[in-house]
N, C-alpha and C positions, 0 to 999 in steps of 0.2 A: 212490526210497529208496536203491537200490543206487548210483545216480549220486552221491548225496550222501555215501555211505560212502566210495566210491572217491575222491571229491574231497577229503574230510577226510584220508584217509591220504596222498594225494599232497601235500597242503599241509604235513603234518607232515614228510614225508620230503624233499620237494624245495624247497618255498617257504621253509622254515626252515633249509635248507642242511644237514640232518642227513647225508644221503648224500654231499653234496659234501665236507664236512669228513671224514667217515669214509674216503672213497676217497683223498683227497689225503694224509691222515695215514697210511693204510695204504701208499700208494705210496712216501712218504718213508721210512716205517719199514723196509720191505723193501729199498728202495734202499740205505739205510745199513747194515742188518743183513747184507746180502749183498754189501757192498763194491762198490756200483754195477755189479752184474752185467750189466745190460742195455747198459752202455757198454763195460765192460772186456772182455766176451766177445761183443761184437757179431758179429765174424767167425765165432766158434765156433758160433753159431746156425745158420749156413749149412752149416758143415762137418759138423755132426751129421746132416744130411740124407743124407750119403753112406752107402750101405748101409741106408737106411731103408725100402726097398720090400719087404722080406721080412717076412712075418708068421709066425704059427704056428697050431697047431691050436686054441689057447685064445684067441688074440687077433689083431686086425688089425695091419697094418704101421704103423710110425710115420708113414710118408707117408700112409697111409689115414686115420690118426687126425688128422693135420694137415688133410687135405682135408675130412674130416667136420666138424671144428671150423670150418673156413673156410666150409663150406656153410651152417652156421648163422650165422656172423658176417657173411658177405658176402651181404647181402640188402637189405631195405628200408632199413636204417640207412645204407647206403652211397649210396643214390640218393634215397629220399624223406626219410630222417632228416636228411641234410645240408641238404636244402632247408628242412625244418622249422626246423632250428637257425638258418639264415641269415634266414628270413622273420620269426622271432620275436626272435632275439638279435642280428641284424646280422652283418656280416662278422667281427667280433671273436670270435664263437662258435667259429670255425674254429681260432683260436689256442688256445682252451681245450680243444678237441678234441685238439689235438696234445699239450698238457701232460698231459692225463689218459691219453693213449696211452703216452707215455714213462714215466710213473709206473706205468701199468697193466701195462707189460711185466714189471716186477718182481713185481707181484701175480699176473699170469698164470703166471709161473714158479713161484711158491710154491704156488699152488693145484693146478697140474697135476702137480708133483712129488709132492704129497701124494696126489692121486688115484691116481697110479701106485703109490705105496708101499703104500697100504692097500687095494688092489684085492682082490676075492674071485673065486671061480669060482661061476657060477650052476648051476642044475640041468642045464644042457646042457654044462657044462664050459668055458664061455666066460667071459672076464674081464669083470667089472662093477665099477664104483666111482664115486667122486664125493664131494661134501661129506657126504652122509648117512652114507657108509661111514667116512670119516676122522673124522667127529664121533663115531660110535658106537665105533669101534675105538681111535682115538687119545685121545679125551676121555672115553669111557664115558658119554656123555650121549644116551641113546636118545631121550628126549623131544625134544631139539633136532634130532636126526637126522630124526625123524618130521615135525617142523615144516618142515624144509627140503624133504623129499620132497613134502609137500603143496603147498608153494609152487611147486616145479618142475612138478608135475602141472598145477597151475592155469596157470602161466606157459607153459612150453614144450609141455606136452601139449595145452593148449586155446587160450589167448589169443594167444600169439605167432604161431602158424600162421594165426590169423585176420587178424592184422596183415599178414602176408606175402600172403595171399590177397586182402586188400583192395587192396593196392598193385598186384597183377597185374591184377585186374579193372578198377580205376580207370584204369590205363595203357591197357588194351585198349579201354575205353569211350571214353577221350579221343582215342585214335588212330584207332579204327575203328568206334566206336559199337556195339561188341559188348555185348549185355545182360549185366550182372554175374552174374545168376543162372546163365545158361547157361555162362559162363566158369567159374564156381565149380563147377559139376557136372563139367566136364572136369578141372579141377585136382584135385578130390577123388578122381575115378576113377583118374587116373594115379598120384597119391600113394598110394592104397590098394594098387595093383599093386606098387609098389616096397617099401613098408614091411612088407608081409606076409612078405617074405624076411628080415626081421630086420636086425641091425646090419651083417652082412657085405654084404648086398644094398645097404644104404644107403651103406656105405663104397666099394663098387665103383662105384656111381653117382657118388659124389662125386669119386673119382679120375678119372673120365672127364670130368666136366663142369667142375669147378672150375678146373683149369689153362687150359682152353680159354676159358672166359668171362672169367676174370681178365686173362689176357694180351691178349685181344681188346679189352677195355674200356680197359686202360692204353694200348695202342697208338693207339687212336682219340683219347683225351683228350690224349696226348702230342703227337700231330700238330696238334691244335687249339692247344695251348699254344705249340708252336714257331711256329705261324703267327701267333700274337699275342704273340710274344716281347717286343716293345717295350712292351707293356702290363703285363707281369708285375711290374716294380718297383712300379708304382702299386697293383696288387692286393695285393702283400705289405705295402706301407705301409698300405693300407686295413685289412687284417686286424689288424696289430699296433696301430695307433692306436685302432681301434674296440675292441680287446680291453681297453684300459685307459681307455676313455671319453674319450680325447683328441679323437677325431673322431666325436662322436656323431651328427653330421649324416649320416654314412655309414650309420647305422642301428643302433638298439639302445643301451641304456645298458649300463654295465659289469656291473651286476647281472644283467641279462637275458642278456648275452653269456656270462658265467660259467655261469649256471644251465643255459641251453639247450645250451651247448657241452659241458659235462660230462654232462648227461642224454643227449643224443643220441650223444656219444662212447662212453659206457658201453653204451648200447643197441646200438651198432654192434660194438665190439670185445669186449664182454662180460667184460672183465677185472674180477675181484672178484665177479662175480655167482654164480659156482659152477657155471656151465653147462659150460664147456670141460673140466673134470676128468672128466666122464662119458666124453668121447672119449679123453682121455689115458689113463684107466684101462683102456680096452678094448684097448690096444695091447700087442704084444710088442716092447719097445723095443730099439733098438740105439744105443749099447752097452746091455747089459742092466742098467740102473741107473735108478732113478726120476728122477734129475736129467736124464737125456737127454730124457725127455718134457717136463720143464720148459723145456728149451732150445727144443725143437720148437714148443711152444705159445706161447712168448715171441715167436718169429718170426711166429706167426699174428697177434698183436696189431699188430706192425709193418706187416705186409702189409695188414691190414684198414684201419687208420685212417691211418697215415702215408702210405701209397701210394694206396689206393683211394678213401678219403673225400676226400683232398686233390685227387684227379682231378676228382671231382664238384664240389667247392668252386670250383676254378679255372674250370670250365666255366660255372658259374652266375655267378660274379663277373665274368668276362670278357664275359659277355652283359649286364652292367649290373644283375644281380640284387642285391637287398638286403632290408632290413626291409620287411615288408608290413603292411597293416592287419589281416590275418587270417593264420592258420596255413596255409602252403602245403605241399603234399606232392610227390608224383611229378610233378604237372603243371608245377611250377616247373622241374624238371630237364628235362622234355620240351621246354618252351618255350625253355629256354636252348640245348639241343642243336639245336633247329630254327633258332635264330638263327645258329648256326655252320655247320650242314650243310644248311640249307634244308629242304624238305619231308621229306627222308629222316631228319632228326634225330629226329622224333617216333617214326618206325618203329624207329630204332636203340635208343632208350631203352625203347620198349615191349618189344623183344626182350630187351634187357639185364635189365629188371626181371622179365620172365618167368623167365629163367634164374636170376638171382640169388635172387629170392624163392622160386622153386619149390625150389631146392636147400635153402633154409632150412626150408621146410615139412617136407621129409622128414628133415632132420637134427634138427629140433626133436623129432620123434617119438622118435628114438633116445635123446635125453637123458632124456626122461620115462620111456621104457620101461625104461631102466637101473635105475630106482627101484622097479619092480614087486617086485623081490626083497625089498625092505624090508618090504613088506606081505604077503609070502607069496602074491602074486598072479602069480608067475612061472610060470604054467601056461597051458594052452590057453584056459580060460574067462576068466582074468584078461586075457590079451592080446586076446581077441575083444572084451570089454567096453571096454577102454581104446581099442582101435583104432576102434571104432564112435563113441565120444564124440569122439575126435580128428577124425575125418572129418566129423562133424556140425558141429563148430566151424569147420572149414575152409570148409564150405559157407555157414555163417552169416556168417562174416567177409567173404565175397565181396560181400555186399550191405549191410553195416553202415556207419554213418556214421563218417568218419575221426576226428573228435575223440573219440567214445566209445571206439573201439577203442584209440587211443593212450593214453587215460587208464587203461584196464584194464591195458594192457601195462606202463605205468609203475609201477602198484601192485605187480603180480606181480614185476617185476624189482627193485623197491626192497626188498621184503620178503626176497627171496632173498639180495640183496646184504648186507643187515644181518646176517643169520644167518651167512653165509659169511665175511664179513670178521672178525666176532668169533671164529669158529672158527679161521681161519688165523693170526690174531695169537696166539691161545691156543697154537697149535701151532708157534710160532716156533722154540723150541729144537730141535724135530725137523727143521724145514726147514734150519736152519743146520748141524745135524749131518750130514745126508746130503749137503749141498752141499759141505762141507769134505772129506768122504770121497771124493766124486767127483773133485774137483780135485786132491786129494792123490795119487790114483792116476794121474791124467792128467799131473801134473807129474813123476811118476817115469818117465813114458814107457809106462806100462801102460794097457791098455784097461780102463776102469772096469767093475766088475761087483759088484752088490750081493748080499750074503748076510746072512741073518738073524743079528742079534747082533753084526755087525762094527762098528757104531757105535750110540750110545745114541739111542733114540727113545721118544716117549710112547706108552703103551698097548702094543698088540700087533698084529702083522700076522697074517693067516690062515695057518695052517700049510700047507705045500706050495706056496706061491706063489713064495717066494724060496729 
């Protein structure tokens, strides 16, 4: 029965292109409203990272927030998700991944700036925020805020970590024949040790592991790409022609390419889903302005999809991968890497998926935990109950079947995205207002600093934050 319900929701959201249209429309909307911010201020995304390593008593650093968001973003979507997109949608799915990422950069900017603007202090004096908070404070729609919080509990608190655990155990089973249940127990144990320390513990873990794993993966894939440099023009031609159905023999129809490219692209970079604003809100930004966190998280979308997902795509396509008769996951990526590196390729991907996916497992906890405050569960018993449910789902996911886990993940992500996209479009006047304020200060040569009342916004921010 539950499988039928999930299948129905997925059909409505994905097969009828509801989310595809919403995301593309929102991406175009914010690209135009913000004067092509992801292109005009591309270099500024990187410059904002200077001085971003210092946090405060109430919040983590901007760099910590970026690493935490990348911990959640950089995971199954980059390795297994890209393989799924190619196996079902063909090489053309990668083109649509790129499109949704470029448009998603503007969406990511908008939602993260809002998350930072409408943040609050929890019972421990630490910053918390996200869509539920800017929906409640900016739009005064508590019922919609509660609906989003329930979706993120279901998605990031329970299901998404199951997806990540599933990819880890499948990779280890494929490479070393490790029993999934035993691997799942180890994953749940280590995750439990990290998440009990709260958001700061998760941010510290992310700052340690994300730069190491991301750079290592890029260097290996770059070396393989350079080794096969003569084949790159053919791969790019395959991607572009398949994206528009010109070269359907290469795999996938245009509809499948668009659908699965957008779906897996969204799952990977999370732009528009409303997840990243939880990390953005937890930061003490530099400069001390909500827009600076928008710039930081816009960079995160670029790193995740344009760089890391492209690395995986080139590895698979250079190995001759394409549309398959059935959905392929991490094993397709492992087989491709084995093609390039020999027997060590499977070991490398197994190690990469363990690091990538495990970092997502712990970051997902932080996103859902940020919403406990909405239900007045931001206390010892509330955290214990949520943590127990989260760890049980990690263990369950380690042995679940791949198609069922992905279907549940798509439903949770889809519902979150619908609510969040509606909210941020509703809050467009505020996003435009604070963005103009930021760049007006910057154009004068001043360091932007936001203060309550200096530019018009919808609703109200919590007193004492700005």
